[in-house]
C-alpha positions in Angstrom: 0.0 0.0 0.0 1.3 3.4 -0.9 1.8 6.1 1.7 -0.6 9.0 1.8 0.7 11.8 -0.3 -0.6 15.3 -0.8 -0.1 16.7 -4.3 -0.1 20.5 -4.6 -2.2 22.3 -7.2 0.8 24.4 -8.5 2.3 23.3 -11.8 5.2 25.2 -13.4 5.8 25.0 -17.1 8.5 26.1 -19.4 8.0 29.4 -21.3 9.1 29.6 -24.9 9.3 33.4 -24.8 12.3 33.1 -22.4 15.2 33.6 -24.9 18.9 34.1 -24.6 21.1 35.8 -27.2 23.5 33.1 -28.3 26.6 33.4 -30.3 25.9 32.4 -34.0 28.8 31.0 -35.9 28.8 29.5 -39.4 32.5 29.2 -40.0 35.4 31.5 -41.0 34.5 31.8 -44.7 31.1 33.1 -43.8 32.5 35.4 -41.2 34.9 37.0 -43.7 32.1 37.6 -46.2 29.7 38.9 -43.6 32.1 41.4 -42.1 33.0 42.8 -45.5 29.4 43.2 -46.5 28.6 45.2 -43.3 31.7 47.4 -43.9 30.4 48.1 -47.4 27.0 49.4 -46.1 26.6 53.2 -46.1 26.4 55.0 -42.7 22.7 55.8 -43.0 21.9 52.2 -44.0 24.0 50.9 -41.1 22.2 53.3 -38.7 18.7 52.4 -40.0 19.4 48.6 -39.8 20.9 48.8 -36.3 18.0 50.9 -35.0 15.4 48.6 -36.5 17.1 45.6 -35.0 17.2 47.3 -31.6 13.6 48.3 -31.8 12.7 44.6 -32.6 14.8 43.0 -29.9 15.7 45.5 -27.1 12.6 44.6 -25.1 13.6 41.0 -25.2 17.1 41.4 -23.7 18.5 43.3 -20.8 21.6 44.8 -22.6 21.2 44.2 -26.3 24.2 46.4 -27.4 26.4 44.7 -24.8 25.3 41.3 -26.2 26.3 42.4 -29.7 29.7 43.6 -28.5 30.3 40.3 -26.7 29.5 38.3 -29.9 31.6 40.7 -32.0 34.6 39.9 -29.8 33.8 36.2 -30.0 33.8 36.3 -33.8 37.1 38.3 -33.9 38.7 35.8 -31.6 38.0 33.2 -34.4 39.2 35.5 -37.2 41.9 37.6 -35.4 43.3 38.9 -38.7 40.0 40.9 -39.1 40.3 42.6 -35.7 42.3 45.6 -36.5 40.2 46.8 -39.4 36.9 46.1 -37.5 38.0 48.1 -34.5 38.6 51.1 -36.7 34.9 51.2 -37.7 32.2 53.3 -36.1 30.5 51.9 -32.9 27.3 51.4 -34.9 29.0 49.3 -37.5 30.7 47.2 -34.8 27.4 46.7 -33.1 25.7 45.7 -36.3 28.4 43.2 -37.1 27.9 41.7 -33.6 24.1 41.5 -34.3 24.8 39.3 -37.3 26.8 36.9 -35.0 23.8 36.7 -32.6 20.7 34.6 -32.6 17.9 34.0 -30.1 17.6 30.6 -28.4 14.5 29.6 -26.5 15.9 27.7 -23.6 12.6 26.2 -22.3 10.8 25.6 -25.6 11.1 21.8 -25.8 11.1 20.5 -22.2 11.1 21.7 -18.6 11.6 19.1 -15.9 13.7 17.5 -13.1 13.7 20.1 -10.3 15.8 20.3 -7.2 15.3 22.7 -4.3 17.4 24.2 -1.6 16.8 26.8 1.1 17.4 30.3 -0.2 19.9 32.7 1.4 17.3 35.5 1.5 14.6 34.7 4.0 13.5 38.3 4.5 9.9 39.5 4.1 8.3 36.2 5.1 5.6 35.3 7.6 6.0 32.9 10.5 6.4 29.3 9.2 7.2 30.3 5.6 10.4 29.6 3.8 11.9 30.8 0.5 13.5 28.1 -1.6 15.5 28.1 -4.8 14.4 25.6 -7.4 16.7 24.6 -10.3 15.2 23.0 -13.4 16.5 21.3 -16.5 15.4 23.3 -19.5 15.6 22.0 -23.0 15.5 23.9 -26.2 16.2 23.4 -29.9 18.5 20.5 -30.7 17.8 19.0 -27.3 20.4 21.1 -25.6 19.9 21.2 -21.8 20.7 24.2 -19.5 20.0 24.9 -15.9 17.5 27.6 -14.9 16.2 28.9 -11.5 13.0 30.0 -9.8 12.2 31.3 -6.4 9.3 29.6 -4.5 7.8 30.5 -1.1 6.5 27.6 1.0 3.7 28.4 3.4 3.4 27.1 6.9 1.5 24.1 5.5 3.9 23.6 2.6 1.7 25.2 -0.1 4.2 26.4 -2.8 3.8 29.9 -4.3 6.0 30.7 -7.3 7.5 34.2 -7.2 7.2 36.1 -10.6 9.8 35.4 -13.2 11.6 38.4 -14.9 10.9 39.0 -18.5 14.7 39.0 -19.2 16.9 36.0 -19.2 20.6 35.8 -20.0 24.0 34.3 -19.7 26.7 35.3 -17.2 28.1 38.8 -17.4 31.7 37.5 -17.0 33.1 34.1 -17.9 36.6 33.1 -16.8 38.1 30.0 -18.3 40.9 28.4 -16.4 44.3 28.9 -17.9 47.7 27.6 -16.7 51.4 28.0 -17.4 53.8 25.1 -17.0 55.9 26.9 -14.4 52.9 27.9 -12.2 51.4 24.4 -12.5 54.7 22.9 -11.5 54.9 25.0 -8.4 51.3 24.2 -7.4 51.8 20.5 -7.8 55.1 20.4 -5.9 53.6 22.4 -3.0 51.5 19.3 -2.3 52.6 16.0 -0.9 55.2 14.0 -2.7 54.3 13.3 -6.4 55.5 10.8 -8.9 57.8 12.8 -11.2 57.5 10.3 -14.0 53.7 10.6 -14.1 53.9 14.4 -13.7 56.3 14.6 -16.7 54.0 12.3 -18.8 51.1 14.5 -18.1 52.7 17.8 -18.8 55.5 17.3 -21.3 53.4 17.4 -24.5 51.4 20.5 -23.5 52.2 24.0 -24.6 53.8 26.5 -22.2 50.4 28.1 -21.8 47.4 25.6 -21.7 43.8 25.5 -20.6 41.9 22.9 -18.7 40.5 21.2 -21.8 43.9 20.5 -23.1 45.1 19.2 -19.7 42.1 17.0 -19.4 42.5 15.5 -22.8 46.1 14.5 -21.9 44.9 13.2 -18.6 42.3 11.0 -20.2 44.8 9.5 -22.7 47.0 8.5 -19.8 44.1 7.3 -17.7 43.1 4.8 -20.3 46.6 3.6 -20.5 46.8 2.4 -16.9 44.9 -0.4 -15.3 42.0 0.1 -12.8 43.1 0.6 -9.1 46.7 1.4 -10.2 49.0 3.7 -8.4 49.4 5.7 -11.7 45.7 6.5 -11.8 45.8 7.7 -8.2 48.7 10.0 -9.1 46.9 11.3 -12.1 43.8 12.1 -9.9 46.0 13.9 -7.4 47.7 16.0 -10.1 44.4 17.0 -11.7 42.9 18.2 -8.5 45.6 20.9 -8.5 43.8 22.2 -11.6 40.6 22.3 -9.7 38.2 24.2 -11.9 37.1 24.5 -15.5 35.5 28.0 -15.5 33.8 30.6 -13.4 30.6 32.5 -14.2 29.5 35.8 -12.7 26.1 37.3 -13.0 25.3 41.0 -12.4 24.0 41.8 -8.9 20.9 43.5 -10.5 19.6 40.3 -12.0 16.8 38.3 -10.6 17.5 34.6 -10.0 15.0 33.7 -12.7 17.2 35.6 -15.2 20.3 33.5 -14.6 20.9 30.6 -16.9 23.8 28.1 -16.7 24.3 27.2 -20.4 26.9 24.9 -21.8 30.3 26.7 -22.0 32.9 24.0 -22.7 33.3 21.1 -25.1 32.3 18.5 -22.6 28.9 19.9 -22.1 28.0 21.3 -25.5 25.0 19.1 -25.8 23.7 19.7 -22.3 24.0 20.2 -18.6 21.7 17.6 -17.3 19.8 16.8 -14.1 21.5 19.2 -11.6 21.2 18.0 -8.0 21.7 21.0 -5.7 22.2 20.9 -2.0 23.3 23.1 0.8 26.5 21.8 2.3 27.7 22.6 5.8 31.4 22.6 6.3 33.1 21.6 9.5 33.4 25.2 10.6 29.6 25.7 10.1 30.0 27.7 6.9 27.3 26.9 4.3 27.9 26.6 0.6 25.8 25.3 -2.3 27.0 22.4 -4.4 25.3 20.9 -7.4 26.2 17.8 -9.4 25.2 17.5 -13.0 25.9 15.4 -16.0 27.9 17.1 -18.8 27.0 15.6 -22.3 28.9 16.3 -25.5 26.8 14.2 -27.8 28.9 11.1 -27.4 30.1 10.9 -23.8 28.7 11.8 -20.4 30.7 13.1 -17.4 29.7 14.1 -13.9 30.6 17.6 -12.8 30.3 19.8 -9.7 28.8 23.4 -9.5 29.8 25.5 -6.5 28.2 28.8 -5.4 27.8 30.8 -2.3 25.0 33.1 -3.5 23.7 31.9 -7.0 25.5 35.0 -8.5 29.0 33.5 -8.9 29.4 29.9 -10.0 32.5 27.7 -10.2 32.4 24.6 -12.4 34.7 21.8 -11.3 35.6 18.4 -12.8 35.8 15.2 -10.9 38.1 12.3 -11.3 38.4 8.6 -10.4 37.0 5.2 -11.2 33.5 6.2 -9.9 33.4 9.5 -11.9 31.4 7.8 -14.6 27.7 7.5 -15.6 24.9 9.6 -14.0 23.1 10.1 -10.7 25.8 11.5 -8.5 24.5 13.3 -5.3 26.7 14.7 -2.5 25.8 14.3 1.2 25.2 17.7 2.8 28.1 17.3 5.3 31.1 15.2 6.0 30.7 12.0 8.0 33.6 11.0 10.3 35.9 13.3 8.3 34.9 12.0 4.8 32.8 13.2 1.9 30.1 10.8 0.8 28.5 10.7 -2.7 25.6 8.6 -4.0 26.0 7.3 -7.6 24.9 4.7 -10.2 28.2 3.7 -11.9 26.7 0.7 -13.8 23.4 2.4 -14.8 21.4 -0.2 -12.8 22.2 -0.1 -9.1 22.6 2.4 -6.3 26.2 2.9 -5.1 27.9 5.0 -2.5 31.4 6.6 -2.5 33.5 7.6 0.5 36.4 10.1 -0.2 38.7 12.4 1.6 38.6 14.8 -1.4 35.4 16.1 -2.9 36.7 15.9 -6.5 38.1 12.3 -6.4 35.5 9.5 -6.5 36.9 6.0 -6.3 35.9 2.7 -4.7 32.1 2.8 -5.1 30.3 0.3 -2.9 26.9 -1.2 -4.0 24.1 0.2 -1.8 20.9 -1.3 -3.2 19.7 -3.0 -6.4 16.3 -3.5 -8.0 14.1 -5.7 -5.8 10.5 -4.8 -6.5 8.4 -5.0 -9.7 8.1 -1.2 -10.1 11.9 -0.8 -10.2 13.4 -4.0 -11.8 14.9 -2.2 -14.8 17.0 0.2 -12.7 17.2 2.2 -9.5 18.8 5.5 -8.7 18.7 8.5 -6.3 16.6 11.6 -6.7 19.0 14.1 -5.1 21.1 14.7 -2.0 20.2 12.8 1.2 18.2 14.6 3.8 19.5 14.4 7.4 17.0 13.3 10.1 17.6 12.2 13.7 16.8 8.6 12.5 19.0 8.4 9.5 19.8 9.8 6.1 16.5 9.9 4.1 17.1 9.4 0.3 14.4 9.9 -2.2 15.0 7.3 -4.9 13.6 6.4 -8.3 12.9 3.1 -10.0 12.1 2.1 -13.6 9.5 -0.6 -14.3 7.5 -2.0 -17.2 7.0 0.3 -20.2 9.9 2.4 -18.9 7.6 3.9 -16.2 9.5 6.0 -13.6 8.3 6.2 -10.0 9.7 7.7 -6.9 10.6 5.7 -3.8 12.7 6.2 -0.6 15.3 4.5 1.5 16.9 5.2 4.9 20.6 5.0 5.6 22.5 4.9 8.9 23.6 8.3 10.1 27.1 7.2 11.1 27.7 4.6 8.4 25.6 5.5 5.3 26.7 2.3 3.6 24.2 0.5 5.8 20.6 0.5 4.5 18.0 0.6 7.3 15.0 0.2 5.0 13.4 1.0 1.7 9.9 1.3 0.4 8.4 -1.7 -1.2 5.8 0.4 -3.0 6.4 3.7 -4.9 6.0 6.9 -3.0 5.0 8.9 -6.1 3.7 7.3 -9.3 2.6 9.1 -12.5 -1.1 9.8 -12.3 -3.3 9.9 -15.5 -2.9 13.7 -15.8 0.9 13.4 -15.4 1.6 10.8 -18.0 1.6 12.9 -21.2 4.5 15.0 -22.4 7.9 15.0 -24.0 8.8 11.7 -22.3 5.6 9.9 -21.2 5.0 8.0 -17.9 7.9 9.7 -16.0 8.0 11.3 -12.6 11.5 12.3 -11.5 13.1 14.6 -8.9 16.6 15.9 -8.3 16.3 17.1 -4.8 13.9 17.6 -1.9 13.8 19.4 1.5 12.3 18.9 4.9 10.0 21.8 6.0 7.7 21.9 9.0 7.9 18.1 9.6 7.0 17.2 6.1 9.1 16.1 3.1 8.6 18.6 0.3 9.2 16.8 -3.0 9.4 18.7 -6.3 9.1 16.4 -9.3 9.0 16.6 -13.1 6.1 15.1 -14.9 6.8 13.5 -18.3 9.5 16.2 -18.9 6.8 18.7 -19.4 6.4 20.6 -16.1 7.2 20.6 -12.4 4.8 19.6 -9.7 5.0 19.3 -5.9 4.0 16.8 -3.3 4.4 16.4 0.5 4.5 13.4 2.8 4.6 13.3 6.6 8.2 12.8 7.7 7.6 10.6 10.8 5.1 8.4 8.9 7.7 7.9 6.1 10.5 7.1 8.6 8.3 4.8 10.6 7.5 2.9 7.4 11.2 2.7 6.4 12.3 1.5 9.8 9.6 -1.2 9.7 11.0 -2.5 6.5 8.9 -0.6 3.9 
């Protein structure tokens, strides 16, 4: 028998009018021709064309001229021999060239699903018993490219969700910093750490240029990684060296943006086809300081790779890679604090079973231990987690998912020991949330799925995607759920 669950009336859908201005590139030859054609325009025709473009698009973007300038620079980075003559042109001609290297992309037009929620930093202006939460969503647009978007939601005392208004504008980060390295600086940073294997260090670094970026470093790392056997000392050394280069890139959004304006959109080769299924959590460090982490799956059209997002305020984001034998497949979710001095991460390295990782370094995931496997008819195809574990006095509560006949996704739950989360106390024999008739139709039918829940006012508040079309919300009594899990499901 399924536990009593209260579904909330609020449903949140994607909005196809929410567009970003994306860089538009069709190759060097086209760029040369295009730049020369704009240069040949008369001043009046340039002015009229730019003004007409601004009139058509200025109400759809916060800083349209700034967007054009950014994309002009991106184009000139690809055809640097054109830079000098373009920078001698008038500001209007430069802006118009940038407009031709820009196109709109509707980030939520195809699908909108897989939410996770965390407590917001800003809890001002609320009534007793209310809480403001930040919800992340996976948004999909043309070409099935996934990005991460955000909404603010206020929970009432009885956990009724109210969505705060979204801003009409939406855009990418104001500043993007890609990690760059020099061989000399990288050498110093590596040798400041514990003793390293000089032979492995030289193998990793010798074929790189004097100035290199993280993508080049990672490609060399991956070549060597495949060369050495699993559980080898060489792989351990490679992991250690790569944690010195601990970030791919940083994003900074303007302080005058609403959270609904900020979009995390693919920025590097590894994620160019999508940033999928972000699982956000609020992590508490040993000193009590709180920080937000999010795990997501980077997809380049051929391979997938788990990644970590770090932010203190949802304005500045750092994107970090992870390494190790368990840094594969999907479904990674970080525990919200260390346990006995170690990080713990849930994962599904084989695509079928739930695993758990213990590590003394957040970015190195090795030695995964199987935690649970499909047992019941509604989950015999595969099981996985639905976000970071929730700490209770009686154990770590994990919302799970299972896939059954006809690829039907349902949500479940399991309870892990507080001091040793490799021990399963209990799991539900029946689904906690199953797709109802009015939740079955959409981009991917018969799916309910979540990427992170919270506990509020003695209830578990669960956001979940319905058939990749929208987000919905449900609550279950915390004590009743824990009683059932302790009794064996």
